[in-house]
py3Dmol code that shows the C-alpha trace and the ligand (Angstrom):
import py3Dmol

protein = """\
ATOM      1  CA  MET A   1     -19.385 -81.781 -13.663  1.00  0.00           C
ATOM      2  CA  GLY A   2     -23.093 -82.738 -13.386  1.00  0.00           C
ATOM      3  CA  LEU A   3     -25.840 -80.151 -12.844  1.00  0.00           C
ATOM      4  CA  ALA A   4     -26.162 -80.851  -9.109  1.00  0.00           C
ATOM      5  CA  GLU A   5     -22.409 -80.480  -8.602  1.00  0.00           C
ATOM      6  CA  GLU A   6     -22.357 -77.350 -10.706  1.00  0.00           C
ATOM      7  CA  LEU A   7     -25.142 -75.762  -8.664  1.00  0.00           C
ATOM      8  CA  ALA A   8     -23.504 -76.769  -5.402  1.00  0.00           C
ATOM      9  CA  SER A   9     -20.208 -75.286  -6.575  1.00  0.00           C
ATOM     10  CA  TRP A  10     -21.962 -72.062  -7.595  1.00  0.00           C
ATOM     11  CA  THR A  11     -23.583 -71.816  -4.162  1.00  0.00           C
ATOM     12  CA  HIS A  12     -20.230 -72.359  -2.427  1.00  0.00           C
ATOM     13  CA  GLU A  13     -18.690 -69.742  -4.688  1.00  0.00           C
ATOM     14  CA  GLN A  14     -21.199 -67.126  -3.531  1.00  0.00           C
ATOM     15  CA  LYS A  15     -20.330 -67.848   0.117  1.00  0.00           C
ATOM     16  CA  CYS A  16     -16.596 -67.708  -0.656  1.00  0.00           C
ATOM     17  CA  ARG A  17     -17.030 -64.365  -2.425  1.00  0.00           C
ATOM     18  CA  LYS A  18     -19.036 -63.008   0.488  1.00  0.00           C
ATOM     19  CA  ALA A  19     -16.198 -63.969   2.872  1.00  0.00           C
ATOM     20  CA  VAL A  20     -13.625 -62.364   0.533  1.00  0.00           C
ATOM     21  CA  ASP A  21     -15.665 -59.182   0.443  1.00  0.00           C
ATOM     22  CA  SER A  22     -15.960 -59.026   4.225  1.00  0.00           C
ATOM     23  CA  LEU A  23     -12.254 -59.782   4.735  1.00  0.00           C
ATOM     24  CA  GLU A  24     -11.351 -56.955   2.332  1.00  0.00           C
ATOM     25  CA  LYS A  25     -13.585 -54.612   4.318  1.00  0.00           C
ATOM     26  CA  HIS A  26     -11.595 -55.654   7.408  1.00  0.00           C
ATOM     27  CA  GLY A  27      -8.327 -54.610   5.767  1.00  0.00           C
ATOM     28  CA  PHE A  28      -7.029 -58.029   4.679  1.00  0.00           C
ATOM     29  CA  THR A  29      -5.931 -58.722   1.127  1.00  0.00           C
ATOM     30  CA  ALA A  30      -8.409 -61.453   0.234  1.00  0.00           C
ATOM     31  CA  LEU A  31      -8.721 -63.463  -2.953  1.00  0.00           C
ATOM     32  CA  PHE A  32     -11.228 -65.930  -4.282  1.00  0.00           C
ATOM     33  CA  CYS A  33      -9.623 -69.024  -5.855  1.00  0.00           C
ATOM     34  CA  GLN A  34     -11.843 -71.311  -7.876  1.00  0.00           C
ATOM     35  CA  THR A  35      -9.419 -74.236  -7.426  1.00  0.00           C
ATOM     36  CA  PRO A  36      -6.552 -75.290  -5.127  1.00  0.00           C
ATOM     37  CA  GLU A  37      -4.243 -75.016  -8.169  1.00  0.00           C
ATOM     38  CA  GLU A  38      -5.031 -71.286  -8.400  1.00  0.00           C
ATOM     39  CA  ALA A  39      -4.113 -70.903  -4.732  1.00  0.00           C
ATOM     40  CA  ALA A  40      -0.856 -72.797  -5.284  1.00  0.00           C
ATOM     41  CA  GLU A  41       0.111 -70.548  -8.203  1.00  0.00           C
ATOM     42  CA  TYR A  42      -0.621 -67.445  -6.143  1.00  0.00           C
ATOM     43  CA  ILE A  43       1.678 -68.708  -3.378  1.00  0.00           C
ATOM     44  CA  ILE A  44       4.517 -69.506  -5.785  1.00  0.00           C
ATOM     45  CA  THR A  45       4.250 -66.070  -7.414  1.00  0.00           C
ATOM     46  CA  THR A  46       4.034 -64.240  -4.088  1.00  0.00           C
ATOM     47  CA  ALA A  47       7.034 -66.169  -2.746  1.00  0.00           C
ATOM     48  CA  ALA A  48       9.282 -64.729  -5.475  1.00  0.00           C
ATOM     49  CA  ASP A  49      10.784 -62.073  -3.193  1.00  0.00           C
ATOM     50  CA  ALA A  50      10.875 -64.267  -0.076  1.00  0.00           C
ATOM     51  CA  GLN A  51      13.881 -66.336   0.943  1.00  0.00           C
ATOM     52  CA  SER A  52      12.690 -68.065   4.115  1.00  0.00           C
ATOM     53  CA  ILE A  53       9.279 -69.734   4.028  1.00  0.00           C
ATOM     54  CA  GLY A  54       7.582 -70.932   7.207  1.00  0.00           C
ATOM     55  CA  PHE A  55       4.963 -73.675   7.298  1.00  0.00           C
ATOM     56  CA  GLY A  56       2.433 -73.680  10.117  1.00  0.00           C
ATOM     57  CA  GLY A  57       1.531 -77.345   9.821  1.00  0.00           C
ATOM     58  CA  SER A  58      -1.651 -76.944   7.815  1.00  0.00           C
ATOM     59  CA  MET A  59      -3.126 -79.879   5.918  1.00  0.00           C
ATOM     60  CA  SER A  60      -4.679 -77.418   3.446  1.00  0.00           C
ATOM     61  CA  VAL A  61      -1.237 -76.021   2.626  1.00  0.00           C
ATOM     62  CA  VAL A  62       0.265 -79.523   2.409  1.00  0.00           C
ATOM     63  CA  SER A  63      -2.420 -80.506  -0.101  1.00  0.00           C
ATOM     64  CA  LEU A  64      -1.289 -77.683  -2.419  1.00  0.00           C
ATOM     65  CA  GLY A  65       2.107 -79.335  -2.901  1.00  0.00           C
ATOM     66  CA  VAL A  66       3.948 -76.006  -2.788  1.00  0.00           C
ATOM     67  CA  GLU A  67       6.694 -77.023  -0.366  1.00  0.00           C
ATOM     68  CA  ALA A  68       8.607 -79.146  -2.886  1.00  0.00           C
ATOM     69  CA  ARG A  69       8.244 -76.456  -5.549  1.00  0.00           C
ATOM     70  CA  LEU A  70       9.544 -73.739  -3.237  1.00  0.00           C
ATOM     71  CA  LYS A  71      12.458 -75.947  -2.249  1.00  0.00           C
ATOM     72  CA  GLU A  72      13.311 -76.430  -5.921  1.00  0.00           C
ATOM     73  CA  LEU A  73      13.326 -72.651  -6.276  1.00  0.00           C
ATOM     74  CA  GLY A  74      16.073 -72.501  -3.639  1.00  0.00           C
ATOM     75  CA  LYS A  75      13.938 -71.177  -0.782  1.00  0.00           C
ATOM     76  CA  GLU A  76      14.786 -71.958   2.804  1.00  0.00           C
ATOM     77  CA  ILE A  77      11.969 -74.168   4.101  1.00  0.00           C
ATOM     78  CA  LEU A  78      11.077 -73.831   7.788  1.00  0.00           C
ATOM     79  CA  ASN A  79       8.829 -76.785   8.525  1.00  0.00           C
ATOM     80  CA  HIS A  80       8.878 -78.288  12.010  1.00  0.00           C
ATOM     81  CA  GLY A  81       6.696 -81.246  10.980  1.00  0.00           C
ATOM     82  CA  ASN A  82       9.430 -83.799  10.283  1.00  0.00           C
ATOM     83  CA  PRO A  83       8.897 -86.615  12.856  1.00  0.00           C
ATOM     84  CA  ALA A  84      12.673 -87.230  12.866  1.00  0.00           C
ATOM     85  CA  PHE A  85      13.251 -83.837  14.551  1.00  0.00           C
ATOM     86  CA  SER A  86      13.854 -83.682  18.285  1.00  0.00           C
ATOM     87  CA  LEU A  87      11.636 -81.409  20.370  1.00  0.00           C
ATOM     88  CA  GLU A  88      14.468 -78.868  20.582  1.00  0.00           C
ATOM     89  CA  GLU A  89      14.867 -78.878  16.791  1.00  0.00           C
ATOM     90  CA  ARG A  90      11.128 -78.409  16.328  1.00  0.00           C
ATOM     91  CA  LEU A  91      11.035 -75.502  18.755  1.00  0.00           C
ATOM     92  CA  GLN A  92      14.012 -73.888  17.058  1.00  0.00           C
ATOM     93  CA  ILE A  93      12.264 -74.026  13.671  1.00  0.00           C
ATOM     94  CA  MET A  94       9.012 -72.715  15.196  1.00  0.00           C
ATOM     95  CA  ARG A  95      10.912 -69.736  16.617  1.00  0.00           C
ATOM     96  CA  ARG A  96      12.508 -69.031  13.253  1.00  0.00           C
ATOM     97  CA  GLN A  97       9.077 -69.166  11.595  1.00  0.00           C
ATOM     98  CA  LEU A  98       8.149 -66.148  13.704  1.00  0.00           C
ATOM     99  CA  THR A  99      10.559 -63.978  11.726  1.00  0.00           C
ATOM    100  CA  CYS A 100      10.446 -65.629   8.312  1.00  0.00           C
ATOM    101  CA  ASP A 101       9.836 -63.751   5.064  1.00  0.00           C
ATOM    102  CA  LEU A 102       6.638 -65.617   4.210  1.00  0.00           C
ATOM    103  CA  PHE A 103       4.504 -67.729   6.524  1.00  0.00           C
ATOM    104  CA  LEU A 104       1.968 -70.173   5.091  1.00  0.00           C
ATOM    105  CA  SER A 105      -0.930 -71.267   7.229  1.00  0.00           C
ATOM    106  CA  GLY A 106      -4.358 -72.785   7.071  1.00  0.00           C
ATOM    107  CA  CYS A 107      -7.249 -71.422   9.087  1.00  0.00           C
ATOM    108  CA  ASN A 108      -9.631 -73.356  11.307  1.00  0.00           C
ATOM    109  CA  ALA A 109     -12.603 -71.141  10.471  1.00  0.00           C
ATOM    110  CA  VAL A 110     -13.450 -67.976   8.552  1.00  0.00           C
ATOM    111  CA  THR A 111     -16.702 -66.181   9.262  1.00  0.00           C
ATOM    112  CA  LEU A 112     -18.701 -64.767   6.383  1.00  0.00           C
ATOM    113  CA  SER A 113     -18.419 -61.443   8.203  1.00  0.00           C
ATOM    114  CA  GLY A 114     -14.627 -61.488   7.833  1.00  0.00           C
ATOM    115  CA  GLU A 115     -12.945 -62.877  10.964  1.00  0.00           C
ATOM    116  CA  LEU A 116     -10.236 -65.548  11.153  1.00  0.00           C
ATOM    117  CA  ILE A 117     -10.632 -68.026  14.000  1.00  0.00           C
ATOM    118  CA  ASN A 118      -7.988 -70.506  15.086  1.00  0.00           C
ATOM    119  CA  ILE A 119      -7.294 -72.836  17.969  1.00  0.00           C
ATOM    120  CA  ASP A 120      -3.769 -74.062  18.711  1.00  0.00           C
ATOM    121  CA  ALA A 121      -2.110 -76.263  21.267  1.00  0.00           C
ATOM    122  CA  THR A 122       1.352 -74.662  21.173  1.00  0.00           C
ATOM    123  CA  GLY A 123       0.387 -71.259  19.803  1.00  0.00           C
ATOM    124  CA  ASN A 124       3.310 -70.992  17.369  1.00  0.00           C
ATOM    125  CA  ARG A 125       1.057 -71.071  14.321  1.00  0.00           C
ATOM    126  CA  VAL A 126      -1.378 -68.414  15.510  1.00  0.00           C
ATOM    127  CA  ALA A 127       1.452 -66.199  16.781  1.00  0.00           C
ATOM    128  CA  ALA A 128       3.082 -66.194  13.342  1.00  0.00           C
ATOM    129  CA  MET A 129      -0.252 -65.374  11.721  1.00  0.00           C
ATOM    130  CA  PHE A 130      -0.478 -61.890  13.219  1.00  0.00           C
ATOM    131  CA  PHE A 131       3.036 -60.598  13.987  1.00  0.00           C
ATOM    132  CA  GLY A 132       6.592 -61.417  13.003  1.00  0.00           C
ATOM    133  CA  PRO A 133       6.732 -62.695   9.447  1.00  0.00           C
ATOM    134  CA  GLN A 134       7.003 -60.121   6.667  1.00  0.00           C
ATOM    135  CA  LYS A 135       4.071 -61.643   4.879  1.00  0.00           C
ATOM    136  CA  VAL A 136       1.437 -64.241   5.758  1.00  0.00           C
ATOM    137  CA  ILE A 137      -0.734 -66.236   3.380  1.00  0.00           C
ATOM    138  CA  VAL A 138      -3.717 -67.991   4.915  1.00  0.00           C
ATOM    139  CA  VAL A 139      -5.411 -70.719   2.887  1.00  0.00           C
ATOM    140  CA  ALA A 140      -9.039 -71.530   3.709  1.00  0.00           C
ATOM    141  CA  GLY A 141     -11.151 -74.056   1.853  1.00  0.00           C
ATOM    142  CA  ARG A 142     -14.904 -73.470   1.546  1.00  0.00           C
ATOM    143  CA  ASN A 143     -15.540 -76.022   4.311  1.00  0.00           C
ATOM    144  CA  LYS A 144     -13.976 -73.546   6.767  1.00  0.00           C
ATOM    145  CA  LEU A 145     -16.612 -70.884   6.199  1.00  0.00           C
ATOM    146  CA  VAL A 146     -19.021 -70.187   9.038  1.00  0.00           C
ATOM    147  CA  ASP A 147     -22.191 -68.166   8.601  1.00  0.00           C
ATOM    148  CA  GLY A 148     -22.267 -66.962  12.183  1.00  0.00           C
ATOM    149  CA  SER A 149     -20.363 -65.245  14.953  1.00  0.00           C
ATOM    150  CA  PRO A 150     -16.765 -65.945  16.056  1.00  0.00           C
ATOM    151  CA  GLN A 151     -18.273 -67.976  18.911  1.00  0.00           C
ATOM    152  CA  ASP A 152     -20.138 -70.127  16.369  1.00  0.00           C
ATOM    153  CA  ALA A 153     -16.839 -70.555  14.559  1.00  0.00           C
ATOM    154  CA  ILE A 154     -15.105 -71.691  17.757  1.00  0.00           C
ATOM    155  CA  THR A 155     -17.862 -74.265  18.240  1.00  0.00           C
ATOM    156  CA  ARG A 156     -17.315 -75.427  14.666  1.00  0.00           C
ATOM    157  CA  VAL A 157     -13.579 -75.842  15.227  1.00  0.00           C
ATOM    158  CA  ARG A 158     -14.019 -77.766  18.461  1.00  0.00           C
ATOM    159  CA  ASN A 159     -16.532 -80.122  16.919  1.00  0.00           C
ATOM    160  CA  TRP A 160     -15.260 -80.570  13.375  1.00  0.00           C
ATOM    161  CA  ALA A 161     -11.546 -79.732  13.286  1.00  0.00           C
ATOM    162  CA  THR A 162     -10.082 -80.686  16.644  1.00  0.00           C
ATOM    163  CA  PRO A 163     -11.551 -84.225  16.935  1.00  0.00           C
ATOM    164  CA  PRO A 164     -10.066 -85.439  13.619  1.00  0.00           C
ATOM    165  CA  ASN A 165      -6.829 -83.583  14.360  1.00  0.00           C
ATOM    166  CA  SER A 166      -6.587 -85.214  17.797  1.00  0.00           C
ATOM    167  CA  LYS A 167      -7.160 -88.569  16.159  1.00  0.00           C
ATOM    168  CA  ARG A 168      -4.591 -87.860  13.426  1.00  0.00           C
ATOM    169  CA  LEU A 169      -1.971 -86.914  15.997  1.00  0.00           C
ATOM    170  CA  SER A 170      -2.916 -89.844  18.324  1.00  0.00           C
ATOM    171  CA  PHE A 171      -3.643 -87.416  21.163  1.00  0.00           C
ATOM    172  CA  LYS A 172      -5.456 -88.904  24.127  1.00  0.00           C
ATOM    173  CA  THR A 173      -8.377 -86.504  24.264  1.00  0.00           C
ATOM    174  CA  PRO A 174     -12.059 -87.374  24.714  1.00  0.00           C
ATOM    175  CA  CYS A 175     -12.896 -85.928  21.293  1.00  0.00           C
ATOM    176  CA  ALA A 176     -10.443 -88.307  19.600  1.00  0.00           C
ATOM    177  CA  THR A 177     -12.691 -91.133  20.807  1.00  0.00           C
ATOM    178  CA  THR A 178     -16.180 -89.622  20.727  1.00  0.00           C
ATOM    179  CA  GLY A 179     -15.899 -87.060  17.906  1.00  0.00           C
ATOM    180  CA  PHE A 180     -17.450 -84.455  20.244  1.00  0.00           C
ATOM    181  CA  CYS A 181     -15.848 -81.726  22.346  1.00  0.00           C
ATOM    182  CA  SER A 182     -16.345 -82.083  26.090  1.00  0.00           C
ATOM    183  CA  ASP A 183     -14.197 -79.045  27.018  1.00  0.00           C
ATOM    184  CA  CYS A 184     -11.728 -81.478  28.500  1.00  0.00           C
ATOM    185  CA  ASN A 185      -8.891 -80.884  30.906  1.00  0.00           C
ATOM    186  CA  SER A 186      -6.793 -83.621  29.402  1.00  0.00           C
ATOM    187  CA  PRO A 187      -2.969 -83.277  29.431  1.00  0.00           C
ATOM    188  CA  ASP A 188      -3.189 -83.757  25.653  1.00  0.00           C
ATOM    189  CA  ARG A 189      -5.818 -81.027  25.209  1.00  0.00           C
ATOM    190  CA  LEU A 190      -5.272 -79.309  21.871  1.00  0.00           C
ATOM    191  CA  CYS A 191      -7.447 -76.295  22.588  1.00  0.00           C
ATOM    192  CA  ARG A 192      -5.085 -74.038  24.524  1.00  0.00           C
ATOM    193  CA  VAL A 193      -4.830 -70.839  22.489  1.00  0.00           C
ATOM    194  CA  THR A 194      -7.879 -69.427  20.707  1.00  0.00           C
ATOM    195  CA  THR A 195      -7.470 -66.418  18.449  1.00  0.00           C
ATOM    196  CA  ILE A 196      -9.918 -64.178  16.644  1.00  0.00           C
ATOM    197  CA  ILE A 197      -8.178 -61.982  14.085  1.00  0.00           C
ATOM    198  CA  ASP A 198     -10.980 -59.572  13.369  1.00  0.00           C
ATOM    199  CA  ARG A 199      -9.077 -56.917  11.408  1.00  0.00           C
ATOM    200  CA  LYS A 200      -5.771 -57.001   9.514  1.00  0.00           C
ATOM    201  CA  PRO A 201      -3.028 -56.663  12.130  1.00  0.00           C
ATOM    202  CA  ARG A 202      -1.458 -53.219  11.735  1.00  0.00           C
ATOM    203  CA  PHE A 203       2.050 -54.181  10.673  1.00  0.00           C
ATOM    204  CA  THR A 204       1.560 -57.559   9.024  1.00  0.00           C
ATOM    205  CA  ASP A 205       0.701 -58.156   5.389  1.00  0.00           C
ATOM    206  CA  VAL A 206      -1.953 -60.873   5.777  1.00  0.00           C
ATOM    207  CA  ARG A 207      -3.463 -62.335   2.616  1.00  0.00           C
ATOM    208  CA  VAL A 208      -6.331 -64.783   2.717  1.00  0.00           C
ATOM    209  CA  LEU A 209      -7.060 -67.197  -0.120  1.00  0.00           C
ATOM    210  CA  VAL A 210     -10.626 -68.489   0.021  1.00  0.00           C
ATOM    211  CA  VAL A 211     -10.771 -71.607  -2.132  1.00  0.00           C
ATOM    212  CA  ASN A 212     -13.906 -73.130  -3.653  1.00  0.00           C
ATOM    213  CA  ALA A 213     -12.906 -76.656  -2.591  1.00  0.00           C
ATOM    214  CA  ASP A 214     -13.007 -78.656   0.615  1.00  0.00           C
ATOM    215  CA  MET A 215      -9.542 -78.537   2.168  1.00  0.00           C
ATOM    216  CA  GLY A 216      -8.382 -79.969   5.470  1.00  0.00           C
ATOM    217  CA  PHE A 217     -10.755 -80.161   8.430  1.00  0.00           C
TER     218      PHE A 217
END
"""
ligand_1 = """\
8
SF4
S -11.327 -79.094 24.529
Fe -10.583 -81.223 24.606
S -12.355 -82.459 23.953
Fe -12.742 -80.332 23.331
S -12.032 -80.235 21.213
Fe -10.367 -79.497 22.556
S -9.095 -81.310 22.894
Fe -11.090 -82.047 22.135
"""
view = py3Dmol.view(width=600, height=400)
view.addModel(protein, "pdb")
view.setStyle({"model": 0}, {"cartoon": {"style": "trace"}})
view.addModel(ligand_1, "xyz")
view.setStyle({"model": 1}, {"stick": {}})
view.zoomTo()
view.show()
């Protein structure tokens, strides 16, 4: 790693640690991970006492490569993302994710003051993040950190996460063409459920891994 990269990484680390600190103050279990590999190991260790593992459809989680490892360990994988599934099959898996032992999710934005902000189209992912599963692990790369209010974070998601996601999913939204949010009313609109989890939900064990690497959008 060259000096410039090293200094940039150090600066990101300070922001990640600030977010971890704030999340802890808000009752979450929060951990700083220097690398995605550290986050992956934490997930595998934490999954030891879980049998059913739900996947919320996060690119950050996919990039960790934990699904295959958990499958090898004999865990039941609840992932609705297989394009071969019918809509009914997908919905069935999404419903089962709501009561799984461990739910793995990304996060669209994390404020440095300790709030988790997400925008969903269906709402299954955000629902499972705050009630239902025994345990939830949220993975957030450093590119998800926002030094601002939850409203600033929502603006970040609509301008930096939803346009590439719309494009990835071939949704016919204005942002998939322009790269900018126009608060559309398109039938394909992704932004339908916006959540701010500002304190640890009372009965859900939510752990947040803040990773010093760019992950997902
Ligand atoms: S409201 Fe519409 S245009 Fe704006 S980010 Fe969401 S899907 Fe894209």
